[in-house]
C-alpha positions in Angstrom: -63.7 161.4 110.4 -63.4 158.2 108.5 -65.2 157.1 105.3 -67.9 155.2 107.2 -68.8 158.1 109.4 -68.9 160.4 106.4 -71.3 158.0 104.7 -73.6 157.9 107.8 -73.6 161.7 108.1 -74.3 162.0 104.4 -77.2 159.6 104.7 -78.6 161.6 107.6 -78.1 164.9 105.6 -79.8 163.5 102.6 -82.8 162.3 104.6 -83.2 165.6 106.4 -82.6 167.5 103.2 -85.3 165.7 101.4 -87.8 166.8 104.1 -86.5 170.3 104.0 -86.8 170.3 100.3 -90.5 169.4 100.5 -91.1 172.2 103.0 -89.1 174.7 100.9 -91.2 173.9 97.8 -94.4 174.4 99.8 -93.1 177.8 101.1 -92.1 178.9 97.6 -95.5 177.8 96.2 -97.5 179.7 98.9 -95.4 182.9 98.5 -95.4 182.9 94.7 -99.2 182.6 94.6 -100.3 184.6 97.6 -97.2 186.7 98.7 -97.6 185.1 102.1 -94.4 184.0 104.0 -96.1 181.0 105.5 -94.3 180.7 108.9 -96.9 178.2 110.2 -95.8 175.6 107.6 -93.8 173.9 110.4 -96.9 173.5 112.6 -98.5 171.2 110.0 -95.4 169.0 110.3 -96.0 168.6 114.1 -99.8 168.4 113.7 -99.5 165.6 111.1 -97.2 163.5 113.2 -99.0 164.0 116.5 -102.4 163.5 115.0 -101.2 160.1 113.6 -99.8 159.2 117.0 -103.2 160.0 118.6 -105.0 157.8 116.1 -102.6 155.0 116.8 -103.3 155.3 120.5 -107.0 154.9 119.8 -107.9 158.5 120.6 -109.9 161.0 118.6 -107.3 163.7 117.8 -108.0 167.1 119.3 -107.1 168.6 115.9 -110.5 167.4 114.7 -112.2 169.9 117.1 -110.1 172.6 115.6 -111.3 171.6 112.1 -114.9 171.6 113.3 -114.5 175.1 114.9 -112.8 176.6 111.9 -115.3 174.9 109.6 -118.2 176.4 111.5 -116.6 179.9 111.3 -116.0 179.6 107.5 -119.6 178.3 107.1 -121.0 181.3 108.9 -118.9 183.9 107.1 -119.3 182.4 103.6 -123.0 181.8 104.1 -123.6 185.4 105.3 -121.6 186.6 102.2 -123.6 184.4 99.9 -126.9 185.6 101.3 -125.8 189.2 101.1 -125.0 188.8 97.4 -128.1 186.7 96.6 -126.0 183.6 95.8 -128.1 181.2 97.7 -127.1 178.3 95.3 -123.7 178.3 97.0 -125.1 177.5 100.4 -125.4 173.7 100.1 -121.8 173.4 98.9 -120.5 175.8 101.6 -122.2 173.8 104.3 -121.3 170.4 102.9 -117.6 171.2 102.5 -117.0 173.1 105.7 -119.4 171.6 108.2 -120.9 168.3 107.0 -117.6 166.8 105.9 -115.9 167.3 109.3 -118.9 166.0 111.1 -118.9 162.9 108.9 -115.2 162.5 109.7 -116.0 162.7 113.4 -118.7 160.1 113.1 -116.2 157.8 111.3 -113.5 158.3 113.9 -115.9 157.5 116.8 -117.4 154.4 115.1 -114.2 152.5 113.9 -111.5 150.7 115.8 -108.6 153.2 115.3 -106.0 151.0 116.8 -106.9 148.0 114.5 -106.8 150.1 111.3 -103.9 149.3 108.9 -101.2 151.9 108.8 -102.3 153.3 105.5 -105.8 153.9 106.8 -104.4 155.7 109.9 -102.2 157.9 107.7 -105.2 158.7 105.4 -107.3 159.7 108.4 -104.5 161.9 109.8 -104.2 163.7 106.5 -108.0 164.0 106.2 -108.0 165.8 109.6 -105.0 168.1 109.2 -105.0 169.1 105.5 -108.4 171.0 105.6 -106.8 173.3 108.2 -104.8 174.8 105.3 -107.6 176.3 103.2 -109.6 177.2 106.3 -106.7 179.2 107.7 -106.4 180.9 104.4 -110.1 181.8 104.3 -110.2 183.2 107.8 -106.7 184.8 108.2 -105.4 185.7 104.8 -108.2 186.0 102.3 -109.7 189.1 103.9 -106.4 190.9 103.5 -105.2 189.3 100.3 -104.2 192.6 98.7 -102.3 193.9 101.8 -98.6 194.5 101.8 -96.1 191.6 102.3 -95.2 193.0 105.7 -98.8 192.9 106.8 -99.2 189.4 105.6 -96.0 188.4 107.4 -97.3 189.9 110.7 -100.5 187.8 110.3 -98.4 184.7 109.6 -96.5 185.3 112.9 -99.8 185.6 114.7 -101.2 182.4 113.2 -98.0 180.6 114.1 -98.2 181.7 117.8 -101.9 180.6 118.0 -101.1 177.2 116.4 -98.2 176.7 118.8 -100.4 177.4 121.8 -103.2 175.1 120.5 -100.6 172.4 119.9 -99.6 172.5 123.5 -103.2 172.4 124.5 -104.1 169.5 122.2 -101.0 167.3 122.5 -99.3 168.3 125.8 -95.6 168.9 126.3 -94.5 165.3 125.9 -92.8 164.2 122.7 -94.1 161.3 120.5 -92.6 158.9 118.1 -94.7 156.7 115.8 -93.8 153.1 114.7 -91.8 152.8 111.5 -93.6 152.0 108.3 -91.3 149.0 107.8 -89.0 147.6 110.4 -85.4 146.5 109.5 -82.3 147.7 107.7 -80.7 147.3 104.3 -77.0 146.6 104.2 -75.2 148.5 101.4 -71.5 147.7 101.7 -70.0 150.1 104.1 -73.2 151.6 105.2 -76.6 150.5 106.5 -80.0 152.1 105.6 -83.1 151.9 107.7 -86.2 151.0 105.7 -87.8 154.1 107.1 -85.1 156.2 105.6 -85.8 154.6 102.2 -89.5 155.4 102.7 -88.6 159.1 103.4 -86.4 159.3 100.3 -88.7 157.5 98.0 -91.8 159.3 99.2 -90.1 162.7 98.9 -89.0 161.9 95.3 -92.5 160.7 94.4 -94.1 163.8 95.9 -91.7 166.1 94.1 -92.4 164.4 90.7 -96.1 164.5 91.4 -95.9 168.3 92.1 -93.9 168.7 88.8 -96.6 166.8 86.9 -99.4 168.7 88.7 -97.9 172.1 87.7 -97.1 171.0 84.1 -100.0 168.8 83.2 -103.2 169.9 85.1 -105.4 172.9 84.5 -105.3 173.8 88.3 -101.5 173.6 88.3 -101.3 175.9 85.3 -103.7 178.2 87.0 -101.4 178.4 90.1 -98.4 179.1 87.8 -100.3 181.8 86.0 -101.3 183.4 89.4 -97.7 183.2 90.6 -96.4 184.9 87.4 -99.0 187.7 87.3 -102.0 187.9 89.7 -103.7 190.7 87.8 -103.3 189.0 84.4 -104.5 185.7 85.9 -107.6 187.5 87.2 -108.3 189.1 83.8 -108.1 185.6 82.3 -110.8 184.4 84.6 -108.6 182.6 87.1 -109.8 183.1 90.7 -107.0 184.2 92.9 -109.1 183.1 95.9 -109.2 179.6 94.5 -105.5 179.7 93.8 -104.8 180.8 97.3 -106.9 178.1 98.9 -105.4 175.4 96.6 -101.8 176.6 97.4 -102.5 176.4 101.1 -104.1 173.0 100.7 -101.0 171.7 99.0 -98.8 173.3 101.6 -100.8 171.7 104.4 -100.6 168.3 102.6 -96.8 168.5 102.2 -96.3 169.6 105.8 -98.5 167.0 107.4 -97.1 164.2 105.2 -93.6 165.3 106.0 -94.3 165.1 109.7 -95.8 161.6 109.2 -92.7 160.5 107.3 -90.2 161.7 110.0 -92.1 160.8 113.1 -90.7 157.2 113.2 -87.1 158.5 113.1 -87.3 161.5 115.5 -89.3 162.4 118.5 -91.6 165.3 117.7 -93.1 167.8 120.2 -95.9 170.3 119.7 -93.3 173.0 118.8 -90.8 170.8 116.9 -92.3 171.9 113.5 -91.1 175.5 113.8 -87.4 174.7 113.7 -87.9 172.1 110.9 -90.0 174.6 108.9 -87.4 177.3 109.5 -84.7 175.1 107.9 -87.0 174.6 104.9 -87.4 178.4 104.8 -83.6 178.8 104.5 -83.7 176.6 101.4 -86.6 178.7 100.1 -84.6 181.9 100.6 -81.7 180.4 98.7 -84.1 180.0 95.9 -85.2 183.6 96.3 -88.8 182.4 97.2 -89.2 182.0 93.4 -87.2 179.1 92.0 -88.4 175.6 92.9 -85.3 173.7 91.7 -82.9 176.1 93.5 -85.0 176.0 96.7 -84.9 172.2 96.7 -81.1 172.2 96.1 -80.7 174.8 98.8 -82.7 172.7 101.2 -80.5 169.7 100.5 -77.5 171.8 101.2 -79.0 172.8 104.5 -79.5 169.1 105.3 -75.9 168.2 104.5 -74.5 171.3 106.3 -76.6 170.4 109.4 -75.4 166.8 109.4 -71.7 167.4 109.0 -71.6 170.4 111.3 -73.2 168.2 114.0 -70.0 166.1 113.9 -67.5 168.9 114.1 -69.5 171.4 116.2 -72.7 169.9 117.5 -73.4 172.7 119.9 -73.4 175.3 117.1 -75.0 173.3 114.3 -78.2 175.4 114.3 -76.1 178.6 114.3 -74.1 177.4 111.3 -77.2 176.4 109.4 -79.0 179.7 109.9 -75.8 181.7 109.3 -76.0 180.3 105.7 -78.8 182.8 105.1 -76.6 185.8 105.6 -74.3 185.6 102.6 -77.3 184.6 100.5 -79.2 187.7 101.5 -76.2 189.9 101.0 -75.6 188.5 97.5 -79.3 189.0 96.5 -79.3 192.5 98.0 -76.2 193.4 95.9 -77.5 191.8 92.7 -81.1 192.8 92.8 -82.9 196.0 91.7 -84.8 197.5 94.6 -88.3 198.9 94.2 -90.8 200.1 96.7 -93.9 198.0 97.0 -97.0 199.6 95.8 -99.5 200.4 98.5 
């Protein structure tokens, strides 16, 4: 390996690691707030990219029908609950958020020239379609068992992952898709060359990480999420709704996943099931951070990106094995240095 090849592999590792870092942060956020190991995080990566590809092809994405179906289910459940408790004032908001908003989005998609929209408009529409799936999934699959054990929540996550994989095959088919780059061209930097899309990925990832830092440190909702992550019971006693915190964390996770898929879709071909492997590598980074520390999880995800890139040069057939083997010494070290306690039932 010469210096130029090392630079190219380092560039690839940094690009992949930036995406894995975003997913790792989302996984740590969801687990800290809700105790859910969010295995379907990768599906939002695939759904975001493939939804954007459908919009660019002039089609109404099939994910919109999933949003409408889940929205109708949430509307029915929340409306029945509101009527049962005499909270009829909540009905207009429930119907507007979960049913009227998706219907207005459907009307918008059927009345505009999707192909002629600027790229930023197509991206905004793709996010508007995919991101609401996050809080809807939380309401239907996780909120009813929010106080269950971590193992039970993990089993539900596996079930949701399998369902979303099957729906992805139904919605998008088995063919892979790659979207056009945000900006065509390359930038020469001495011994190496950077694609403008790579710069978009790095810059967008950095901006999103800074925005998340500001959100948690400066906003009331971010502080509410931090409080819930530190002590759910204490947060509830202080008037913070853990249900709201759960929905917000899933919304942020869906946003990060969908936007990550949109970022990488111009540089790699994505299939309906591609998100699982990408999300799993973000999960390795989150495990390095103990599903607690955001900076360590981000650093671990960058390490995963570099390890994957350089191992592809020396042992490309075993790069996935090498990456996932990284989790073994981390788990052994944490097992030897942590105090064990049985989870309360």
